[in-house]
C-alpha positions as CSV (number, residue, x, y, z in Angstrom):
1,X,-29.3,3.6,52.3
2,X,-27.2,6.9,52.6
3,X,-24.6,5.0,54.7
4,X,-24.5,1.9,52.3
5,X,-23.9,4.5,49.5
6,X,-21.1,6.1,51.1
7,X,-19.6,3.0,52.3
8,X,-19.9,1.6,48.7
9,X,-18.1,4.7,47.4
10,X,-15.2,4.6,49.9
11,X,-14.7,1.0,49.0
12,X,-14.5,1.5,45.3
13,X,-12.2,4.3,45.9
14,X,-9.9,2.2,48.1
15,X,-10.0,-0.9,45.4
16,X,-9.2,1.9,42.8
17,X,-6.4,3.1,44.9
18,X,-5.1,-0.5,45.2
19,X,-5.4,-1.4,41.5
20,X,-3.5,1.9,40.7
21,X,-0.7,1.1,43.0
22,X,-0.1,-2.3,40.9
23,X,0.3,-0.2,37.5
24,X,3.9,-0.4,36.1
25,X,5.6,3.0,36.2
26,X,8.0,4.2,33.5
27,X,10.8,7.0,34.4
28,X,9.9,9.3,31.7
29,X,9.8,12.3,34.2
30,X,12.9,14.2,32.6
31,X,11.3,14.6,29.1
32,X,7.8,15.4,30.4
33,X,6.9,19.3,30.1
34,X,3.7,21.1,31.0
35,X,1.4,22.7,28.3
36,X,0.7,26.3,28.9
37,X,-3.0,25.7,29.5
38,X,-4.8,22.3,30.0
39,X,-3.1,19.1,30.3
40,X,-1.8,16.7,27.4
41,X,-1.7,12.8,27.8
42,X,0.1,10.8,25.3
43,X,-2.0,8.0,25.1
44,X,0.0,4.8,23.5
45,X,-1.6,1.6,22.4
46,X,1.4,-1.1,22.5
47,X,1.2,-4.2,20.0
48,X,2.8,-6.2,22.8
49,X,1.7,-9.9,22.2
50,X,3.1,-11.1,25.5
51,X,-0.1,-12.0,27.0
52,X,-2.0,-13.3,24.0
53,X,-2.5,-17.3,23.8
54,X,-1.8,-18.1,20.0
55,X,-4.2,-21.1,20.2
56,X,-7.3,-18.7,21.3
57,X,-10.0,-18.7,18.7
58,X,-9.9,-14.8,18.6
59,X,-6.0,-14.6,18.6
60,X,-6.1,-13.4,14.7
61,X,-7.4,-10.2,16.0
62,X,-4.2,-9.7,17.9
63,X,-1.6,-11.6,15.9
64,X,-1.9,-10.1,12.5
65,X,1.6,-8.9,12.2
66,X,5.2,-9.6,13.4
67,X,4.8,-11.2,16.9
68,X,8.4,-10.4,18.0
69,X,9.0,-6.9,20.0
70,X,6.8,-4.3,21.0
71,X,5.6,-1.2,18.9
72,X,3.4,1.8,19.3
73,X,0.4,0.6,17.2
74,X,-1.7,3.6,18.3
75,X,-0.2,7.2,19.2
76,X,-2.8,9.8,20.4
77,X,-2.6,13.0,22.5
78,X,-5.8,13.5,24.7
79,X,-5.8,17.0,25.8
80,X,-8.2,17.8,29.1
81,X,-8.6,20.7,31.4
82,X,-9.2,23.8,29.0
83,X,-12.6,23.1,27.7
84,X,-14.0,20.1,26.3
85,X,-11.7,17.1,26.1
86,X,-10.4,16.6,22.7
87,X,-7.8,14.2,20.6
88,X,-5.3,14.6,18.1
89,X,-4.1,11.5,16.5
90,X,-0.5,11.2,15.4
91,X,0.1,8.8,12.3
92,X,2.6,5.8,13.1
93,X,4.1,6.7,9.7
94,X,4.8,10.5,10.5
95,X,8.6,10.9,9.5
96,X,10.6,12.6,12.3
97,X,14.0,12.8,13.5
98,X,14.7,10.9,16.7
99,X,15.9,13.2,19.5
100,X,17.8,10.5,21.2
101,X,19.8,9.3,18.0
102,X,19.5,12.0,15.4
103,X,18.5,9.3,13.2
104,X,15.4,9.7,11.0
105,X,12.3,7.2,10.8
106,X,8.5,6.6,11.4
107,X,7.4,8.1,14.6
108,X,6.2,4.8,16.1
109,X,9.9,3.5,15.6
110,X,11.2,5.9,18.5
111,X,8.9,3.5,20.8
112,X,11.6,0.8,20.2
113,X,14.2,3.3,22.0
114,X,11.9,3.4,25.2
115,X,8.8,5.2,26.2
116,X,10.8,8.4,26.9
117,X,12.0,8.7,23.3
118,X,8.6,8.5,22.0
119,X,7.6,11.3,24.4
120,X,10.6,13.3,23.2
121,X,9.7,12.8,19.6
122,X,6.1,14.1,20.1
123,X,7.5,17.1,22.0
124,X,9.9,17.7,19.2
125,X,7.1,18.5,16.8
126,X,5.8,21.1,19.1
127,X,3.4,19.2,21.6
128,X,4.4,19.4,25.2
129,X,3.4,16.1,27.1
130,X,2.3,16.4,30.8
131,X,1.7,12.8,31.2
132,X,2.2,9.3,29.7
133,X,-0.3,6.2,29.4
134,X,0.6,3.1,27.7
135,X,-2.0,0.1,27.3
136,X,-1.4,-3.3,25.5
137,X,-3.7,-5.2,23.6
138,X,-5.2,-7.4,26.0
139,X,-6.1,-4.4,28.5
140,X,-7.8,-2.5,25.6
141,X,-9.8,-5.5,24.9
142,X,-10.6,-6.2,28.6
143,X,-11.7,-2.6,29.1
144,X,-14.1,-2.7,26.4
145,X,-15.6,-5.8,27.8
146,X,-15.8,-4.4,31.4
147,X,-17.9,-1.3,30.3
148,X,-20.1,-3.7,28.2
149,X,-18.7,-3.0,24.8
150,X,-18.6,0.4,22.7
151,X,-20.9,1.5,20.2
152,X,-19.5,2.5,16.6
153,X,-21.3,3.7,13.6
154,X,-20.8,1.8,10.3
155,X,-22.3,3.2,7.2
156,X,-21.6,0.0,5.4
157,X,-20.7,-3.4,6.2
158,X,-17.0,-3.8,6.8
159,X,-14.5,-6.3,7.1
160,X,-10.5,-6.9,7.4
161,X,-9.3,-10.5,7.0
162,X,-5.9,-9.5,8.5
163,X,-7.3,-8.0,11.8
164,X,-10.4,-10.4,11.9
165,X,-12.8,-7.3,11.6
166,X,-16.3,-8.7,10.3
167,X,-19.3,-6.4,10.6
168,X,-22.1,-7.6,8.4
169,X,-24.7,-4.9,9.6
170,X,-25.0,-1.2,9.0
171,X,-25.9,1.4,11.8
172,X,-24.7,1.5,15.1
173,X,-23.0,-1.7,16.1
174,X,-21.8,-2.8,19.8
175,X,-18.5,-4.3,19.7
176,X,-17.1,-6.5,22.2
177,X,-13.3,-6.2,23.4
178,X,-12.0,-8.6,20.4
179,X,-14.3,-6.8,17.7
180,X,-13.1,-3.6,19.0
181,X,-9.5,-4.3,18.6
182,X,-10.0,-5.8,15.1
183,X,-11.6,-2.5,14.3
184,X,-9.0,0.0,15.5
185,X,-6.1,-2.3,14.3
186,X,-7.6,-2.6,10.8
187,X,-5.0,-1.7,8.2
188,X,-7.0,-3.1,5.1
189,X,-10.3,-1.7,6.1
190,X,-12.7,-2.8,3.5
191,X,-16.5,-1.9,3.1
192,X,-19.0,-3.4,1.1
193,X,-20.7,-0.7,-1.1
194,X,-23.4,-1.7,-3.4
195,X,-22.3,-5.1,-3.1
196,X,-18.9,-4.4,-3.9
197,X,-15.7,-4.6,-1.7
198,X,-14.0,-1.0,-1.4
199,X,-10.7,-0.8,0.5
200,X,-10.0,2.5,2.4
201,X,-7.6,4.1,0.1
202,X,-6.4,6.8,2.8
203,X,-4.4,4.1,4.7
204,X,-2.8,5.4,7.9
205,X,-5.0,8.5,8.2
206,X,-8.2,6.5,7.8
207,X,-6.8,4.3,10.6
208,X,-6.3,7.4,12.8
209,X,-9.9,8.4,12.2
210,X,-11.0,5.0,13.3
211,X,-8.9,5.1,16.4
212,X,-10.4,8.3,17.4
213,X,-13.7,7.0,16.9
214,X,-12.8,3.9,19.3
215,X,-11.3,6.1,22.0
216,X,-14.4,8.4,22.0
217,X,-16.6,5.6,22.5
218,X,-14.6,4.0,25.1
219,X,-13.8,7.0,27.1
220,X,-17.5,8.1,26.8
221,X,-18.6,5.0,28.2
222,X,-16.0,4.7,31.1
223,X,-16.5,8.4,32.0
224,X,-20.4,8.1,31.9
225,X,-20.5,5.1,34.1
226,X,-21.4,5.3,37.8
227,X,-21.5,1.8,38.8
228,X,-18.9,0.6,41.3
229,X,-19.1,-2.8,39.7
230,X,-18.2,-1.5,36.4
231,X,-15.5,0.8,37.4
232,X,-14.0,-2.1,39.5
233,X,-13.8,-4.5,36.4
234,X,-12.4,-1.5,34.3
235,X,-9.6,-1.2,36.9
236,X,-9.0,-4.8,37.0
237,X,-8.6,-5.0,33.3
238,X,-6.5,-2.0,33.0
239,X,-3.9,-2.8,35.8
240,X,-2.0,-5.7,34.5
241,X,-1.2,-4.4,30.8
242,X,-0.7,-0.7,31.7
243,X,2.0,1.7,32.3
244,X,2.0,5.1,33.3
245,X,4.6,7.8,33.7
246,X,6.3,8.1,37.4
247,X,4.9,11.6,38.3
248,X,1.1,10.5,37.7
249,X,-0.7,10.4,41.0
250,X,-4.1,8.5,41.6
251,X,-6.0,11.9,41.7
252,X,-4.5,12.6,38.4
253,X,-5.9,9.3,37.2
254,X,-9.4,9.8,38.7
255,X,-9.6,13.4,37.3
256,X,-8.6,11.9,33.8
257,X,-11.7,9.7,34.0
258,X,-14.1,12.3,35.0
259,X,-12.9,14.6,32.2
260,X,-12.8,12.2,29.1
261,X,-16.7,12.0,29.6
262,X,-17.1,14.9,27.0
263,X,-14.4,13.7,24.4
264,X,-15.2,14.3,20.8
265,X,-14.3,12.0,17.9
266,X,-14.4,15.4,15.8
267,X,-11.2,16.4,17.3
268,X,-8.1,17.5,15.7
269,X,-6.6,15.9,12.8
270,X,-2.8,16.3,12.2
271,X,-2.5,17.5,8.6
272,X,0.0,15.3,6.8
273,X,1.0,14.5,3.2
274,X,2.5,11.4,1.6
275,X,5.8,11.0,0.3
276,X,8.6,8.7,-0.4
277,X,12.1,8.8,1.4
278,X,15.4,8.4,-0.8
279,X,15.5,5.0,0.7
280,X,12.2,4.0,-0.7
281,X,9.7,4.2,2.2
282,X,6.2,5.4,1.9
283,X,5.8,8.0,4.9
284,X,4.1,11.0,5.8
285,X,5.2,14.4,6.5
286,X,3.7,17.5,8.5
287,X,1.5,19.9,6.0
288,X,2.5,23.3,6.7
289,X,1.4,26.0,7.8
290,X,-1.7,24.1,8.7
291,X,0.2,21.3,11.1
292,X,1.6,24.2,12.9
293,X,-1.9,26.0,13.5
294,X,-3.3,22.6,14.8
295,X,-0.4,22.0,16.9
296,X,-0.6,25.3,18.6
297,X,-4.1,24.4,20.2
298,X,-2.2,21.9,22.1
299,X,0.5,23.9,23.7
């Protein structure tokens, strides 16, 4: 039995290495920098629709916005290596100056100039990025299904007709891949409270909180699994729609999977305030000095 277990472990390791070797690499090395302690991973959820069949019955959960191009739908800094793993959500509507052009815009707009531009924009607000990890919709959904779904707490029934979210019960609900994506992408998150629909008034801020809850559940499920079959299915789901920086090694990836087991959804929240630009855009700015205090914890 011991020999069989060792062989199974070796096969899983080799299969994982093969899948890792298939992952797309992006050259962002020149803009990566090391945190003073720990390691910061910039985790980007891309809204690419390239692999989505518009005729599929669940396509509405993915195709609820403009189909052309590719944007950073989720931007999160995951920190590991200096205590419990924790996350910092960066709102897509954060107003920044793009390091590559000097123009101002929402931080998710930097992604249109390439992953390196987004890394540089995050670094510019004071957060050094050691590694970059990008996942598209299909891979996110496939990963959730590979680990058998994720559990999310719903204090009230919730829906969003735009993203396809429809949760009719309260308490802990197990979401499959499509449902999880509808939850994390919801921009019109509406709860049914005492029989009345109440739409989340916090907008992008509430959305980042749901993103953290989603990734906490997903990372926790992935990191706690010891089944070679589950890990193999997860690797298979991730490889086609993932991109990583050109400096990340297989051992880096294995270390990340191990360390995310204890990540907390009650991690850091970037203090921001809403304002309207001179051009009439509703965006978010950093609330100081609170924002600098939070950012200092990721240096």
